[in-house]
N, C-alpha and C positions, 0 to 999 in steps of 0.2 A: 233356187233358197229361201227362204223364212225373213219378212220383209225383221221380223224380233232378231232376226242371225245377226240379220248383214249390219242392223243398228247397235247391238252390239260386240260386234268386232269392230266397227267403224268407234267407236266407247274404248275399245280397248288398246288399240295399237298409237288416238289419240294423248293413250293415258299414256302407256308407253315408251312415245317419242317427244313427250313431255317430260316424265325422266328423267332420259339421256339426252335431254339441251339442256336441262337447269344441274345437273349434276358432270362436269366436266367430262365430253366426251375421247376428248383424242385419249381422257386419263386410262378412258373406259377401254379403249380402242387397245392403246400400249399393253395393258394388263391380259388381254384378250390371246393377242398376239404373242405374249410373252407363256402359256399354254401352249400353244402347238400342237405338236403332233400326240400330247396329253391328254387332247379330247378324247380319242380312240379309249383311253385308258378308263375312260369315265362311262364313254358307252359300253365299251365290257365290263365292267362294275353293275351295270344296270340289268346286265342279264340275270345271273344269278336273282334278284326280284321275282322279274317275268317269270323263271320253271319257280319257284313257290308259289309266287301266287295263281300258276297254271294247275300244280299238285293240289292246292285246296278247292282248287274248282274242281276238277278231274274227280276227289274225293266224290264229291255229290254225285256225279253222271251214273245214269243205271247202268246193269251190265245189258250187255257187254260192251264195254267203256274203249271207246278208238284208240289208235295209239298215243303216246304221250306225244311223241312229234306233233300229230296234227292235231288235237288238245290246241297245243306250244303254237306251231300257224295262224290260228284260229283266234289266239288269245292275243298273238305278235297285230294281225290284222284290226283287234277292238283298240288297240288302243295307239294307233296307228289313227283312226276313224279322229276318238275323239281327243287328240292331239292335235290334231296337224288341220281337220276341217273346220267349216262354220256350222254346225250340229249340234244340237241340245246333248247337253254333257251321258246320255244316256245314246245317242246314235249306233257309237259301235256295241253296244248292248246288244242293241234292235239285226245288228248284225253276227254277231255271233250267234242270235238263236238261230237268225239262218242257214248259216253256215254248216252248224253244226244238225241243224235238220236235214238236211241235204248227204253225208251224212250216215244214214240210217235211225240216231236219235228220231222215237219221236219227240214232235213236233211239240205236247203239253210240256212234255218232258225237258227236254230241252230250255223251256221257256223258266219252268219253275229250276231248273239247275243255277241259272242263271239269275232270278229275281235272290233265291237265299244265297245266293254268292257275292250279289252285291250287301244284299244287308250284311253278312260276314264283314265283308270287306270296310262298308264306313264302320262297322260295329270296332271293330281290332284298329284298326285309326286311330278311333278316340279314345280307345285305352290305351294305345301308344302316345296319342301327342295329349290323356291328361299324365300318363308316366310321365313325360319328358314334364310336363308342367310342375308335379311336385319334385325332381328333379331342380329346377328351374329356381323354383323356389326356395326351396332347402337350401340354395348356395348364393341365392340373388335378395340383397338389400335395395336393389329400386326399386321404385315405385311402379314408372310404366312397367316393368316387369313386368311386377303383380296386376296388374287391369289386365294386361294385355294377355298374361298365362289364364286369368279367371274370364277373360270371354271369352278367349279360344275354347276354354271345358268346357263352359256354360255352351256355348253353340253348339258345339258337339255333341254335349249329352242332347239337345234338345232334337237333332237331328235325328239322334238315333232314336227315340223313343216315335216321332212320327213315324220313319219310315216302320219300324217293325212292326207299327201300335196298324197304322193303314191296313197292314197284309191280314195281322189279327181281327183285324173289325169288318175284312170282307171287300177289301177294295178289289182285293180281284173274282170274286162272284161276280161284282157290274161288270168288270172285262168278259166273261164271262155270258151273262146275259146282253150284254149286248153284242156279241156274240155269235146269241140266239136265235135275233131279232131276225138278223139278213140284211139285205140294203145295203148300205154304206161299212155297214160292217161286216160288210159275211166276209171277207177276208182272213175273218179269223178265226169263223166256227171249228176250225183245227183244231182251239186254245178249252176246249171243251177238258174240262179235269184238273184243270187248270192249279186251282184254290188248292183241290187234292192231295192232287201230286205234293206241290206246298205243303201240304198240312204233313202227309206223310213222312217229307225230307224232316220237319222240325221234331217229327217223333221220333226220331237213332241220333239217340243225343254223343253216341260215339264218332259217328262221320260229320256233326257239324262240331263239336268240340276238336276233331283231329285236323279240320275243317277252317275255323279259326285259329288255331294256333299256327301253320300256317301263311295263313294272312300273315300275321301279326308276328312270326319272322321275315317274311318279303318286308315287313314296314319298318323294320330295322334291321335286316339288311341296306337297308337306304345311308342307313347311318355314317357308309362306310365309302360312300359315293361322294354324301358331299363332305368327308374329313381329307380325301385327296383331291376334291374341289378347292378345299381351304389352301391346301396346299400348296397344289401350283400354280395359284395366283400369289403365292411369295406371303402368305401369311399360317402365323404357325397355332394352333388350336388344339385342345385337346378333344378327346373323345364325347365328353359331355356336350362343351358347348357346339359338334358338331351337332348330337343328335338331336337336342334343345332346336336347332338352327333346321334339323333335318323336317321337326314332330312338326314347329308351327310353321312353315311354311306352306305344308302339305293341309293343314289346319286354316289357312290364309287360301290358299287358291282351293279349297270344297267352296267356302264363305264366294268365292268369287265364279261358284257355275252358271251365274245367267250369260258369265262374256265367255264365248268359246273360248277353250282354250287358259283362257284367265289370262287370257294377255295384258297386262297395265297391273294388276291387279298382285299378281307374283312377282310382278316387279316391285313392285311400292312396299307390298308387304316385307320386302329381305332386308331393303334400306330400314323398314323399324327394329326389326328383331335385329339386323347384324351388327346396326347401333348400341345395344347393349353390349356386346361383347367389345368394340369398341376399332371394330373396322369399317371405313369410313364409305361414302356412299359409293363412287368409283369402280371399288373394288366389291362392293355391295352390288350391286349393278350386273357386274364383271361375272361375277357369283351365279347370280340369275340368268345368266345368260348364257356360260356357258350347259344347264340346263335344258337350255329352247336350241341352242347349238345341238346336245345331243338327242333330246328330243327327233331331229329330225334326218338324225344322221340314222335314228335307229329307225324312223313314224314313214321317211320315201319308201324304203322297201315295201316296207309291210303294207304300202299303198300298193305295190307291184307286184305285191302277192295277194292280195282283194283281189286284182284285177283279173289273176288267172286262177281262183276260186269259185270264182263267180260265171266264166265262162263253160255257157253252153257242153252239156253234156260232159263236164268238169265232175269229179269225182273223186274224192281222194278215201284209199281204202283204208277204213276204220283199224 
């Protein structure tokens, strides 16, 4: 594990523990106990989101495409790694490229589909957040709400320009040149042609738009998971409020990318976002922890699946 990952994990955990200790730990615990087996409903509501994200990625894969359940499994592993392990935000994506290539997809094509998929996922998340910002501003007179919304929107636009701009300006060609030089980069030599494969995908607007639409749907479906979580902690919210909390929560999590799992950052963000709707800190932190528990419920089996997929000689049929 890299020192930066260790440092980020320690900082995030310290922040999370501090928030919990300063905000009625007993009340938070009682709220979570009140949720009980309802947490399984939250986990179940997350599965359709993953399905639409998988469909959005599968559209970008070259023919013959692996079966849907195989791609779903790889995506499940990717999400589990990114949420539970102290790795860089893209650690799970490196694994999904390898797992996909082991199932018959050319390595450059697997990497290209992942690069474009990440770009579309980030872009549609930004669009989802900006939509929630407009909904928030249309019905709010709170100065703090306006500042938070504008900040989240501006940060998202900048991130999208940087991500897509880097691809268009030749960042992937640099990867190919490093691979061609051999030496410490020799393991990347099979990525030759990555830039061309990415450009070829961007020249197919129907596939790009379909993928973007599926990803946007996945983000929107998260609203119902948040709505159910709010109801389970004993509050009553509108779909509008759940939409805003879900969208801004993702924006805060994205801003905390330097800390594995955005530990502490996400919890602090929920305190600020939920306060706009009069949700008390113990209940806000309980909502954040419900999402953490859901990540454990789905993530631990995902890590076991990863172990199975990485076994020598194991090839899941395409």
